[in-house]
ChimeraX commands (.cxc) that place a marker at each C-alpha (Angstrom):
marker #1 position -59.14,-11.63,23.27 radius 0.5
marker #1 position -62.04,-9.24,22.84 radius 0.5
marker #1 position -61.56,-8.31,19.21 radius 0.5
marker #1 position -59.63,-9.51,16.19 radius 0.5
marker #1 position -58.39,-6.76,13.93 radius 0.5
marker #1 position -57.42,-7.68,10.39 radius 0.5
marker #1 position -55.76,-4.23,9.95 radius 0.5
marker #1 position -52.62,-3.84,7.87 radius 0.5
marker #1 position -50.98,-7.13,7.03 radius 0.5
marker #1 position -47.77,-7.85,5.16 radius 0.5
marker #1 position -48.19,-10.92,3.00 radius 0.5
marker #1 position -45.68,-13.39,1.67 radius 0.5
marker #1 position -45.57,-14.82,-1.87 radius 0.5
marker #1 position -48.45,-17.21,-1.05 radius 0.5
marker #1 position -50.72,-14.34,0.01 radius 0.5
marker #1 position -50.55,-15.41,3.65 radius 0.5
marker #1 position -50.08,-12.85,6.37 radius 0.5
marker #1 position -46.97,-12.73,8.52 radius 0.5
marker #1 position -47.93,-9.71,10.67 radius 0.5
marker #1 position -51.00,-9.46,12.87 radius 0.5
marker #1 position -52.68,-6.92,15.12 radius 0.5
marker #1 position -55.06,-7.70,17.96 radius 0.5
marker #1 position -56.60,-6.13,21.04 radius 0.5
marker #1 position -56.32,-7.84,24.40 radius 0.5
marker #1 position -58.99,-7.81,27.10 radius 0.5
marker #1 position -59.96,-4.24,27.93 radius 0.5
marker #1 position -57.00,-2.68,26.15 radius 0.5
marker #1 position -57.32,0.03,23.52 radius 0.5
marker #1 position -53.69,-0.26,22.42 radius 0.5
marker #1 position -53.28,-2.82,19.63 radius 0.5
marker #1 position -50.58,-5.42,20.01 radius 0.5
marker #1 position -48.57,-6.38,16.96 radius 0.5
marker #1 position -46.90,-9.73,16.37 radius 0.5
marker #1 position -45.02,-11.12,13.41 radius 0.5
marker #1 position -43.97,-14.60,12.46 radius 0.5
marker #1 position -41.53,-16.25,10.10 radius 0.5
marker #1 position -42.93,-19.80,10.32 radius 0.5
marker #1 position -46.24,-21.54,10.93 radius 0.5
marker #1 position -48.53,-20.25,13.64 radius 0.5
marker #1 position -50.76,-22.41,15.81 radius 0.5
marker #1 position -54.02,-20.62,16.46 radius 0.5
marker #1 position -55.72,-21.74,19.66 radius 0.5
marker #1 position -58.60,-19.54,20.76 radius 0.5
marker #1 position -61.07,-22.19,21.84 radius 0.5
marker #1 position -63.82,-24.08,20.04 radius 0.5
marker #1 position -65.85,-20.95,19.29 radius 0.5
marker #1 position -63.29,-18.22,18.70 radius 0.5
marker #1 position -60.76,-20.16,16.60 radius 0.5
marker #1 position -63.21,-20.62,13.68 radius 0.5
marker #1 position -64.37,-17.01,14.11 radius 0.5
marker #1 position -60.83,-15.67,13.76 radius 0.5
marker #1 position -60.15,-17.91,10.76 radius 0.5
marker #1 position -63.36,-16.72,9.09 radius 0.5
marker #1 position -62.58,-13.04,9.72 radius 0.5
marker #1 position -59.14,-13.70,8.23 radius 0.5
marker #1 position -60.67,-15.04,5.01 radius 0.5
marker #1 position -60.32,-18.76,5.63 radius 0.5
marker #1 position -63.60,-20.55,4.88 radius 0.5
marker #1 position -66.01,-21.42,2.09 radius 0.5
marker #1 position -66.08,-18.51,-0.40 radius 0.5
marker #1 position -69.89,-18.71,-0.62 radius 0.5
marker #1 position -70.17,-17.89,3.07 radius 0.5
marker #1 position -67.43,-15.25,3.16 radius 0.5
marker #1 position -68.85,-13.37,0.18 radius 0.5
marker #1 position -72.12,-12.80,2.08 radius 0.5
marker #1 position -70.15,-10.70,4.58 radius 0.5
marker #1 position -67.75,-9.05,2.12 radius 0.5
marker #1 position -64.73,-10.85,3.59 radius 0.5
marker #1 position -62.04,-11.47,0.95 radius 0.5
marker #1 position -61.18,-15.15,0.50 radius 0.5
marker #1 position -57.57,-16.02,1.33 radius 0.5
marker #1 position -57.93,-19.80,1.54 radius 0.5
marker #1 position -60.92,-21.85,0.35 radius 0.5
marker #1 position -61.45,-24.17,3.31 radius 0.5
marker #1 position -65.15,-25.13,3.52 radius 0.5
marker #1 position -64.87,-27.10,6.78 radius 0.5
marker #1 position -64.07,-24.06,8.94 radius 0.5
marker #1 position -67.02,-23.13,11.16 radius 0.5
marker #1 position -69.03,-26.26,10.34 radius 0.5
marker #1 position -70.12,-29.15,12.57 radius 0.5
marker #1 position -70.15,-27.09,15.76 radius 0.5
marker #1 position -72.08,-29.08,18.34 radius 0.5
marker #1 position -73.17,-27.74,21.68 radius 0.5
marker #1 position -72.79,-30.19,24.56 radius 0.5
marker #1 position -75.14,-29.06,27.32 radius 0.5
marker #1 position -74.40,-30.07,30.85 radius 0.5
marker #1 position -77.24,-31.03,33.14 radius 0.5
marker #1 position -76.47,-31.46,36.79 radius 0.5
marker #1 position -78.45,-33.91,38.91 radius 0.5
marker #1 position -78.87,-33.52,42.66 radius 0.5
marker #1 position -80.49,-36.17,44.85 radius 0.5
marker #1 position -81.51,-35.58,48.44 radius 0.5
marker #1 position -82.09,-38.49,50.76 radius 0.5
marker #1 position -83.95,-38.09,54.04 radius 0.5
marker #1 position -82.99,-41.56,55.30 radius 0.5
marker #1 position -80.09,-41.50,57.76 radius 0.5
marker #1 position -77.56,-44.22,57.06 radius 0.5
marker #1 position -75.72,-45.82,59.95 radius 0.5
marker #1 position -72.14,-44.86,60.53 radius 0.5
marker #1 position -70.01,-47.40,58.58 radius 0.5
marker #1 position -67.35,-47.25,61.34 radius 0.5
marker #1 position -69.79,-48.47,64.02 radius 0.5
marker #1 position -70.23,-51.95,62.52 radius 0.5
marker link #1:1,2 radius 0.2
marker link #1:2,3 radius 0.2
marker link #1:3,4 radius 0.2
marker link #1:4,5 radius 0.2
marker link #1:5,6 radius 0.2
marker link #1:6,7 radius 0.2
marker link #1:7,8 radius 0.2
marker link #1:8,9 radius 0.2
marker link #1:9,10 radius 0.2
marker link #1:10,11 radius 0.2
marker link #1:11,12 radius 0.2
marker link #1:12,13 radius 0.2
marker link #1:13,14 radius 0.2
marker link #1:14,15 radius 0.2
marker link #1:15,16 radius 0.2
marker link #1:16,17 radius 0.2
marker link #1:17,18 radius 0.2
marker link #1:18,19 radius 0.2
marker link #1:19,20 radius 0.2
marker link #1:20,21 radius 0.2
marker link #1:21,22 radius 0.2
marker link #1:22,23 radius 0.2
marker link #1:23,24 radius 0.2
marker link #1:24,25 radius 0.2
marker link #1:25,26 radius 0.2
marker link #1:26,27 radius 0.2
marker link #1:27,28 radius 0.2
marker link #1:28,29 radius 0.2
marker link #1:29,30 radius 0.2
marker link #1:30,31 radius 0.2
marker link #1:31,32 radius 0.2
marker link #1:32,33 radius 0.2
marker link #1:33,34 radius 0.2
marker link #1:34,35 radius 0.2
marker link #1:35,36 radius 0.2
marker link #1:36,37 radius 0.2
marker link #1:37,38 radius 0.2
marker link #1:38,39 radius 0.2
marker link #1:39,40 radius 0.2
marker link #1:40,41 radius 0.2
marker link #1:41,42 radius 0.2
marker link #1:42,43 radius 0.2
marker link #1:43,44 radius 0.2
marker link #1:44,45 radius 0.2
marker link #1:45,46 radius 0.2
marker link #1:46,47 radius 0.2
marker link #1:47,48 radius 0.2
marker link #1:48,49 radius 0.2
marker link #1:49,50 radius 0.2
marker link #1:50,51 radius 0.2
marker link #1:51,52 radius 0.2
marker link #1:52,53 radius 0.2
marker link #1:53,54 radius 0.2
marker link #1:54,55 radius 0.2
marker link #1:55,56 radius 0.2
marker link #1:56,57 radius 0.2
marker link #1:57,58 radius 0.2
marker link #1:58,59 radius 0.2
marker link #1:59,60 radius 0.2
marker link #1:60,61 radius 0.2
marker link #1:61,62 radius 0.2
marker link #1:62,63 radius 0.2
marker link #1:63,64 radius 0.2
marker link #1:64,65 radius 0.2
marker link #1:65,66 radius 0.2
marker link #1:66,67 radius 0.2
marker link #1:67,68 radius 0.2
marker link #1:68,69 radius 0.2
marker link #1:69,70 radius 0.2
marker link #1:70,71 radius 0.2
marker link #1:71,72 radius 0.2
marker link #1:72,73 radius 0.2
marker link #1:73,74 radius 0.2
marker link #1:74,75 radius 0.2
marker link #1:75,76 radius 0.2
marker link #1:76,77 radius 0.2
marker link #1:77,78 radius 0.2
marker link #1:78,79 radius 0.2
marker link #1:79,80 radius 0.2
marker link #1:80,81 radius 0.2
marker link #1:81,82 radius 0.2
marker link #1:82,83 radius 0.2
marker link #1:83,84 radius 0.2
marker link #1:84,85 radius 0.2
marker link #1:85,86 radius 0.2
marker link #1:86,87 radius 0.2
marker link #1:87,88 radius 0.2
marker link #1:88,89 radius 0.2
marker link #1:89,90 radius 0.2
marker link #1:90,91 radius 0.2
marker link #1:91,92 radius 0.2
marker link #1:92,93 radius 0.2
marker link #1:93,94 radius 0.2
marker link #1:94,95 radius 0.2
marker link #1:95,96 radius 0.2
marker link #1:96,97 radius 0.2
marker link #1:97,98 radius 0.2
marker link #1:98,99 radius 0.2
marker link #1:99,100 radius 0.2
marker link #1:100,101 radius 0.2
marker link #1:101,102 radius 0.2
marker link #1:102,103 radius 0.2
view
């Protein structure tokens, strides 16, 4: 998903949205989805918090800095992100080992 569009949303009595718009990779035509129950949001470790934040779910002190209206005060969203770098190790050996099948 390249972009999350908060666009026009219809909200229920709790102020939660039940209609969403989004753009898929390389498309200029927005897709619209609606729901009548809970939605599981799975956009990876980086994009899931980003979408929640753009939707107004985070600490109000942070959201107010970016003029995003607070829908749910949930301070833990977007915190404790830890990068886990991967370092590959390659070892070259010039010694030729005997063929294990020749023993």
